C-alpha positions as CSV (number, residue, x, y, z in Angstrom):
1,X,-2.5,-67.1,19.6
2,X,-4.2,-68.9,16.7
3,X,-7.1,-66.5,16.7
4,X,-4.8,-63.5,16.8
5,X,-3.0,-64.8,13.7
6,X,-6.3,-65.2,11.9
7,X,-7.3,-61.7,12.9
8,X,-4.0,-60.3,11.5
9,X,-4.4,-62.2,8.3
10,X,-7.9,-60.8,7.8
11,X,-6.7,-57.3,8.5
12,X,-3.9,-57.5,6.0
13,X,-6.3,-58.9,3.4
14,X,-8.7,-56.0,4.0
15,X,-5.9,-53.5,3.6
16,X,-4.6,-55.0,0.4
17,X,-8.2,-55.2,-1.1
18,X,-8.9,-51.6,0.0
19,X,-5.7,-50.3,-1.6
20,X,-6.4,-52.3,-4.8
21,X,-9.9,-50.8,-5.0
22,X,-8.6,-47.3,-4.5
23,X,-6.0,-47.9,-7.2
24,X,-8.6,-49.3,-9.6
25,X,-10.9,-46.4,-8.8
26,X,-8.2,-43.8,-9.5
27,X,-7.2,-45.6,-12.7
28,X,-10.9,-45.6,-13.8
29,X,-11.2,-42.0,-12.9
30,X,-8.0,-41.1,-14.8
31,X,-9.3,-43.0,-17.8
32,X,-12.6,-41.3,-17.7
33,X,-11.0,-37.9,-17.2
34,X,-8.8,-38.5,-20.2
35,X,-11.8,-39.5,-22.3
36,X,-13.6,-36.3,-21.2
37,X,-10.4,-34.4,-22.1
38,X,-10.4,-35.9,-25.6
39,X,-13.9,-34.6,-26.1
40,X,-12.6,-31.1,-25.1
41,X,-9.8,-31.4,-27.6
42,X,-12.2,-32.2,-30.4
43,X,-13.2,-28.5,-30.3
44,X,-10.2,-27.0,-28.6
45,X,-7.2,-28.6,-30.4
46,X,-4.9,-25.8,-29.2
47,X,-5.0,-27.3,-25.7
48,X,-3.0,-30.3,-27.0
49,X,-0.1,-28.0,-27.8
50,X,-0.4,-26.3,-24.3
51,X,-0.3,-29.7,-22.6
52,X,3.2,-30.3,-24.2
53,X,4.7,-27.2,-22.5
54,X,7.2,-27.5,-19.6
55,X,5.0,-26.2,-16.8
56,X,1.4,-27.2,-16.8
57,X,-1.3,-26.3,-14.3
58,X,-2.0,-29.4,-12.1
59,X,-5.7,-29.7,-12.9
60,X,-5.0,-29.2,-16.6
61,X,-2.2,-31.8,-16.5
62,X,-4.6,-34.2,-14.8
63,X,-7.3,-33.7,-17.5
64,X,-9.6,-32.1,-14.9
65,X,-11.1,-29.4,-17.0
66,X,-14.2,-29.3,-14.8
67,X,-12.1,-28.2,-11.9
68,X,-12.3,-24.7,-13.3
69,X,-14.9,-24.9,-16.1
70,X,-18.5,-25.7,-16.3
71,X,-19.0,-27.8,-19.5
72,X,-22.6,-26.6,-20.1
73,X,-23.2,-23.1,-19.1
74,X,-21.6,-20.4,-16.8
75,X,-22.1,-16.9,-15.6
76,X,-18.5,-16.0,-16.5
77,X,-16.4,-15.9,-19.7
78,X,-14.8,-19.1,-21.0
79,X,-17.4,-21.0,-18.9
80,X,-15.3,-20.7,-15.7
81,X,-17.1,-21.5,-12.5
82,X,-16.4,-18.3,-10.7
83,X,-14.6,-15.0,-10.9
84,X,-10.9,-15.7,-11.8
85,X,-9.8,-14.2,-8.5
86,X,-12.0,-16.4,-6.4
87,X,-11.4,-19.4,-8.6
88,X,-7.6,-19.2,-8.2
89,X,-7.6,-18.5,-4.5
90,X,-10.0,-21.4,-3.9
91,X,-6.9,-23.7,-4.3
92,X,-4.0,-21.3,-3.8
93,X,-4.7,-20.6,-0.1
94,X,-1.1,-19.4,0.6
95,X,-1.6,-16.5,-1.9
96,X,-5.0,-15.8,-0.4
97,X,-3.3,-15.1,2.9
98,X,-1.0,-12.6,1.3
99,X,-4.0,-10.2,0.9
100,X,-3.5,-9.4,4.6
101,X,-0.1,-7.7,3.7
102,X,-0.1,-3.9,3.8
103,X,1.3,-3.5,0.3
104,X,-0.1,-5.5,-2.6
105,X,0.8,-5.7,-6.3
106,X,-2.1,-4.0,-8.1
107,X,-3.1,-6.9,-10.4
108,X,-3.0,-9.3,-7.4
109,X,-5.1,-6.9,-5.3
110,X,-7.6,-6.5,-8.1
111,X,-7.8,-10.3,-8.6
112,X,-6.3,-10.2,-12.1
113,X,-4.2,-13.3,-11.8
114,X,-4.1,-13.8,-15.6
115,X,-2.2,-10.5,-16.0
116,X,0.9,-12.5,-15.1
117,X,0.0,-16.2,-15.2
118,X,-1.3,-18.6,-17.9
119,X,-4.3,-20.6,-16.8
120,X,-3.3,-23.9,-18.5
121,X,0.4,-24.2,-19.2
122,X,3.6,-22.2,-19.9
123,X,7.2,-22.6,-20.8
124,X,8.1,-20.6,-17.7
125,X,8.0,-21.6,-14.1
126,X,4.9,-20.7,-12.0
127,X,2.9,-20.6,-15.2
128,X,4.2,-17.1,-15.9
129,X,3.5,-15.5,-19.2
130,X,7.1,-14.4,-19.7
131,X,10.5,-14.6,-18.0
132,X,11.8,-12.1,-15.4
133,X,11.9,-8.5,-16.3
134,X,10.2,-9.2,-19.7
135,X,7.0,-9.9,-17.8
136,X,7.4,-6.9,-15.5
137,X,8.1,-4.6,-18.4
138,X,4.7,-5.4,-19.9
139,X,3.3,-2.9,-17.4
140,X,6.5,-1.1,-16.1
141,X,7.8,0.1,-19.4
142,X,11.5,-0.4,-20.0
143,X,11.7,2.7,-22.1
144,X,10.3,5.0,-19.4
145,X,11.7,6.4,-16.2
146,X,14.8,5.1,-14.5
147,X,15.0,1.8,-16.4
148,X,16.4,3.5,-19.5
149,X,19.1,5.6,-17.7
150,X,22.8,5.4,-18.4
151,X,23.7,4.1,-15.0
152,X,21.7,1.0,-13.9
153,X,21.5,-1.0,-10.7
154,X,23.1,-4.3,-11.2
155,X,20.0,-6.5,-10.6
156,X,18.1,-4.2,-13.1
157,X,20.8,-4.8,-15.7
158,X,20.4,-8.5,-15.3
159,X,16.6,-8.4,-15.2
160,X,16.5,-9.8,-11.6
161,X,13.5,-7.8,-10.3
162,X,12.7,-10.4,-7.6
163,X,16.1,-9.8,-6.0
164,X,14.5,-6.9,-4.2
165,X,10.8,-7.2,-4.8
166,X,8.0,-9.6,-3.9
167,X,5.6,-10.5,-6.8
168,X,2.3,-10.5,-4.9
169,X,2.4,-8.7,-1.6
170,X,4.8,-7.4,1.1
171,X,4.8,-5.7,4.4
172,X,7.1,-3.1,2.9
173,X,6.7,-0.3,0.5
174,X,7.2,-0.9,-3.2
175,X,6.7,-4.7,-2.5
176,X,10.3,-4.7,-1.2
177,X,11.5,-7.9,0.4
178,X,12.8,-6.0,3.5
179,X,12.3,-2.6,5.0
180,X,14.1,-0.1,2.7
181,X,16.6,0.8,5.4
182,X,17.7,-2.8,5.6
183,X,17.3,-3.9,2.0
184,X,20.3,-2.2,0.4
185,X,22.8,-3.1,3.1
186,X,22.2,-6.8,2.4
187,X,24.5,-6.3,-0.7
188,X,26.2,-2.9,-0.1
189,X,28.6,-2.5,2.8
190,X,28.4,0.9,4.5
191,X,31.5,0.3,6.6
192,X,34.2,0.5,3.9
193,X,36.2,3.7,3.4
194,X,34.9,4.4,-0.1
195,X,31.3,4.5,1.1
196,X,32.2,6.7,4.1
197,X,34.1,9.1,1.9
198,X,31.2,9.4,-0.6
199,X,29.0,10.4,2.3
200,X,31.5,13.0,3.6
201,X,32.1,11.1,6.8
202,X,28.5,11.4,8.0
203,X,27.1,8.3,9.8
204,X,24.6,6.7,7.5
205,X,23.7,3.6,9.5
206,X,20.0,3.2,9.7
207,X,19.3,5.8,7.1
208,X,17.1,5.3,4.0
209,X,19.4,5.0,1.0
210,X,16.5,5.8,-1.4
211,X,16.3,9.3,-0.1
212,X,19.2,10.0,-2.4
213,X,19.6,7.0,-4.7
214,X,17.3,5.6,-7.3
215,X,17.2,1.8,-6.9
216,X,16.8,1.2,-10.6
217,X,18.8,3.7,-12.6
218,X,20.0,7.3,-13.0
219,X,21.9,9.5,-15.4
220,X,24.1,10.4,-12.5
221,X,26.9,8.3,-11.1
222,X,26.2,6.4,-7.9
223,X,22.5,6.3,-8.9
224,X,21.9,9.7,-7.4
225,X,18.4,10.9,-8.2
226,X,18.0,13.5,-11.1
227,X,17.0,16.6,-9.2
228,X,19.1,17.7,-6.3
229,X,18.4,20.1,-3.4
230,X,20.9,23.0,-3.8
231,X,22.6,22.5,-0.4
232,X,22.9,18.8,-1.2
233,X,24.3,19.4,-4.7
234,X,26.9,21.8,-3.3
235,X,27.8,19.4,-0.4
236,X,26.7,22.0,2.2
237,X,25.2,19.6,4.7
238,X,25.5,22.1,7.5
239,X,22.9,24.3,5.9
240,X,20.3,22.0,7.4
241,X,22.2,19.5,9.7
242,X,24.1,20.0,12.9
243,X,27.4,18.9,11.4
244,X,30.1,16.3,12.1
245,X,31.3,17.9,15.4
246,X,27.8,17.5,16.9
247,X,26.7,14.6,19.0
248,X,23.9,14.2,16.5
249,X,25.5,15.1,13.1
250,X,22.4,14.4,11.1
251,X,20.1,16.2,13.4
252,X,18.3,19.3,12.0
253,X,19.3,22.8,13.1
254,X,15.7,23.7,13.9
255,X,12.2,22.2,14.4
256,X,9.8,21.3,11.7
257,X,9.3,23.6,8.8
258,X,11.5,26.3,10.4
259,X,14.6,24.8,8.7
260,X,13.0,25.0,5.3
261,X,11.5,28.4,5.9
262,X,15.0,29.9,6.3
263,X,15.4,29.6,2.5
264,X,11.8,29.1,1.3
265,X,10.1,32.0,3.2
266,X,7.6,32.6,0.3
267,X,6.1,29.1,0.9
268,X,5.0,30.0,4.4
269,X,2.2,32.2,2.9
270,X,0.7,29.1,1.3
271,X,0.4,27.4,4.6
272,X,-1.2,30.3,6.4
273,X,-4.7,29.4,5.2
274,X,-7.9,28.3,6.9
275,X,-7.0,24.7,5.9
276,X,-3.3,24.0,6.2
277,X,-1.4,20.8,5.5
278,X,1.2,21.7,8.1
279,X,-0.1,20.4,11.4
280,X,1.4,18.6,14.4
281,X,3.9,16.0,13.2
282,X,3.4,16.9,9.5
283,X,5.7,19.3,7.7
284,X,7.7,19.6,4.5
285,X,9.6,16.3,4.4
286,X,6.4,14.3,4.6
287,X,5.9,15.2,0.9
288,X,9.3,16.5,-0.2
289,X,12.7,14.9,-0.3
290,X,15.3,17.2,1.3
291,X,18.2,15.7,-0.7
292,X,17.3,14.5,-4.2
293,X,14.3,13.4,-6.2
294,X,13.2,12.3,-9.6
295,X,10.0,14.3,-9.3
296,X,9.1,17.9,-9.8
297,X,9.5,20.2,-6.7
298,X,11.6,17.4,-5.0
299,X,8.5,15.4,-4.3
300,X,9.2,12.1,-2.6
301,X,7.1,10.1,-5.1
302,X,4.4,10.5,-7.7
303,X,1.7,12.9,-6.7
304,X,-1.1,10.5,-6.0
305,X,1.1,8.2,-4.1
306,X,2.1,10.9,-1.7
307,X,-1.5,11.9,-1.1
308,X,-2.7,8.2,-0.7
309,X,0.0,7.6,1.9
310,X,-2.1,9.7,4.3
311,X,-5.5,9.6,2.7
312,X,-5.8,5.8,2.9
313,X,-9.7,5.9,2.9
314,X,-9.6,7.7,-0.5
315,X,-7.1,5.3,-1.9
316,X,-9.3,2.4,-0.8
317,X,-12.3,3.9,-2.5
318,X,-10.4,4.8,-5.7
319,X,-9.0,1.2,-6.0
320,X,-12.4,-0.4,-5.3
321,X,-13.4,-2.5,-8.3
322,X,-16.9,-0.9,-8.2
323,X,-15.5,2.6,-8.7
324,X,-15.5,2.4,-12.4
325,X,-16.3,6.0,-13.2
326,X,-13.8,8.6,-11.9
327,X,-12.7,12.2,-12.6
328,X,-10.4,12.1,-15.6
329,X,-7.6,13.8,-13.6
330,X,-7.8,11.1,-11.0
331,X,-7.4,8.5,-13.7
332,X,-4.1,10.3,-14.5
333,X,-3.1,10.1,-10.8
334,X,-3.2,13.9,-10.5
335,X,-4.6,15.6,-7.4
336,X,-3.2,19.2,-7.4
337,X,-5.1,20.6,-10.4
338,X,-8.2,20.7,-8.1
339,X,-6.7,20.6,-4.6
340,X,-3.9,22.8,-3.2
341,X,-1.1,20.8,-1.6
342,X,-0.1,23.4,1.1
343,X,-3.2,25.2,2.2
344,X,-6.5,26.7,1.1
345,X,-9.3,28.9,2.3
346,X,-11.8,26.6,0.8
347,X,-13.1,23.2,1.9
348,X,-11.3,20.0,0.8
349,X,-8.3,22.2,-0.1
350,X,-10.0,23.3,-3.3
351,X,-8.1,26.0,-5.2
352,X,-11.1,28.2,-5.1
353,X,-14.9,28.2,-4.8
354,X,-15.9,24.6,-5.5
355,X,-18.6,25.5,-8.1
356,X,-16.3,27.9,-10.0
357,X,-13.5,25.3,-10.0
358,X,-15.8,22.7,-11.6
359,X,-17.5,25.0,-14.1
360,X,-14.1,26.4,-15.1
361,X,-13.7,23.1,-17.1
362,X,-17.4,22.1,-17.4
363,X,-18.6,25.3,-19.0
364,X,-21.9,23.8,-20.3
365,X,-22.9,22.9,-16.8
366,X,-22.4,26.5,-15.7
367,X,-25.2,27.5,-18.0
368,X,-27.5,24.6,-17.6
369,X,-27.6,22.4,-14.5
370,X,-29.6,21.3,-11.5
371,X,-30.0,24.2,-9.1
372,X,-26.8,24.8,-7.2
373,X,-25.3,27.5,-4.9
374,X,-26.5,29.4,-1.9
375,X,-30.2,29.4,-2.9
376,X,-30.3,25.6,-3.4
377,X,-30.3,23.8,-0.1
378,X,-29.9,20.1,0.4
379,X,-32.8,19.0,2.7
380,X,-30.6,16.3,4.2
381,X,-27.6,18.3,5.4
382,X,-29.1,21.8,5.3
383,X,-26.0,22.8,3.3
384,X,-25.9,24.4,-0.1
385,X,-26.0,22.0,-3.1
386,X,-22.7,21.9,-5.0
387,X,-21.3,19.6,-7.7
388,X,-20.1,17.0,-5.2
389,X,-23.5,16.7,-3.7
390,X,-24.4,14.5,-6.6
391,X,-21.0,13.5,-8.0
392,X,-18.3,11.4,-6.2
393,X,-15.2,12.4,-8.1
394,X,-13.1,9.8,-6.3
395,X,-15.1,7.0,-8.1
396,X,-18.5,5.6,-8.4
397,X,-20.2,2.5,-10.0
398,X,-22.6,4.9,-11.7
399,X,-22.0,6.8,-15.0
400,X,-20.7,10.4,-14.7
401,X,-19.4,9.4,-11.2
402,X,-22.9,10.0,-9.7
403,X,-23.4,8.9,-6.1
404,X,-26.6,7.0,-7.0
405,X,-28.2,5.7,-10.2
406,X,-29.6,8.7,-12.1
407,X,-32.8,7.1,-13.4
408,X,-34.5,7.4,-10.0
409,X,-32.4,6.6,-7.0
410,X,-30.3,9.8,-7.2
411,X,-33.4,12.1,-7.3
412,X,-35.4,10.6,-4.5
413,X,-32.5,11.2,-2.0
414,X,-33.9,14.7,-1.8
415,X,-37.2,14.6,-3.6
416,X,-39.0,12.1,-1.4
417,X,-42.5,13.5,-1.8
418,X,-42.7,13.0,-5.5
C-alpha cells in the first residue's frame, strides 16, 4: 500500500512537471513569435491595423507569419510558401473535400480564394472582403440582368444570397442548397388556393418552378421570365399538354419534337442534316424552355452553359487553368457563331467548310498560311490538314491556341525527318 502511494505521488509530480514545461514552452514560443512579428511590423506597419480588425486569420492572430510566408525567398508572390489554392486547402480540409461536389463556384474551383476572402483579417465574418450581396455583386453586377428588375425576390431585396445558394460548392445546379424542385417549396406553399388559381388548376407538385419564374427578379409580376412562349402567354396549355380532364394533365400530346413541329415546321429542316442534335432522348426542351425564358429563342440558359451541360469534356478543357489562350468567341461564351445548334452537313457542326469558316474572319491567313486543304495530308491521321490540326480553339497553354509550342514541338509532330 505504501509503495502504491509513492508510485501515485511520483506520477502526479511527473504530470505537473510535464504540464508546466509545456506551458513554459508555449509561453516561450508565443513570446518568440511575437518578437518575430514585431520584426515584420517594422517593414509592414499596415499589418498592425489589420490585427485590430474583428475577424483575424488564426495564424495571423497568433503571430505565425511563417505558417504561410517564407521570410527569405519564395517562388510565389508575397513570399507565400505555395500556390494560394494549395496553401489554403492545406489547413482548410473541409473546403478541400467540397471539390468533389458536381457544381463548384468558379473562383473556388480555380483556387482563387482571395477573390472573396482576406488573407490576414477582416471586419466581416469568415474573413470575407465585403458583406452579403455587396461581395457577390463584385462579380455578379447588381445593375445587370434580373437583379435590377422592378419585381425582386424577397431574399434578393434583402441581400440574402446564401438563403438559396452555397458559397463554395453544391450537388445542385447554380450552387443551390437543394435540388431546384425542392428549393422553392421550402418557403412557398403550393397547396393554397391562390397558388393553384395562378397555375390554372394544373398540378404543379414536383415541377421545376424556375421553368417559368426567375429566382432573382423580373419586370413581370410573379417573377415570370421576360420572354414567353405564345401558348403559355395566352394560357392555352392544351396546345401542348393533355389538359385537366386527362389522367396525366401535364403530359405532352405527342412524342419528342413532334409537339414542337406542329407549330415550328420550318425548324425540322435544320435537323435533317448529316449531323443532327436531335437523337434518342434529346429534343427541343433539352435546350429550350417551353414556357418562358430570359434568353433569346427561349433558351433555357446562356448559350455556353447549355452546350457545356452535355459537352462536359469541352467544359473541363475550357476551364483548365492551363488553357490560357482561347478563341475570342469562346471567351465571350459564344458557340453558335461557329457551330450550328440544330444540325450541320459539316463535321463538328460547323456552319460550313471548316477552312472557309475560319478564313472568313482570318482573311490574312487565307492568303498566307501553312499548306492546308485536300492537297495537304497529315501523315499521322492521313486526313487533310485544316486549321484545327494545329490550333485547339477550346483552349491551349500555347500562344495562338496552338496545340504545341510553335518554336519546334509543333512542327516535329509531322516533320520528324528534319
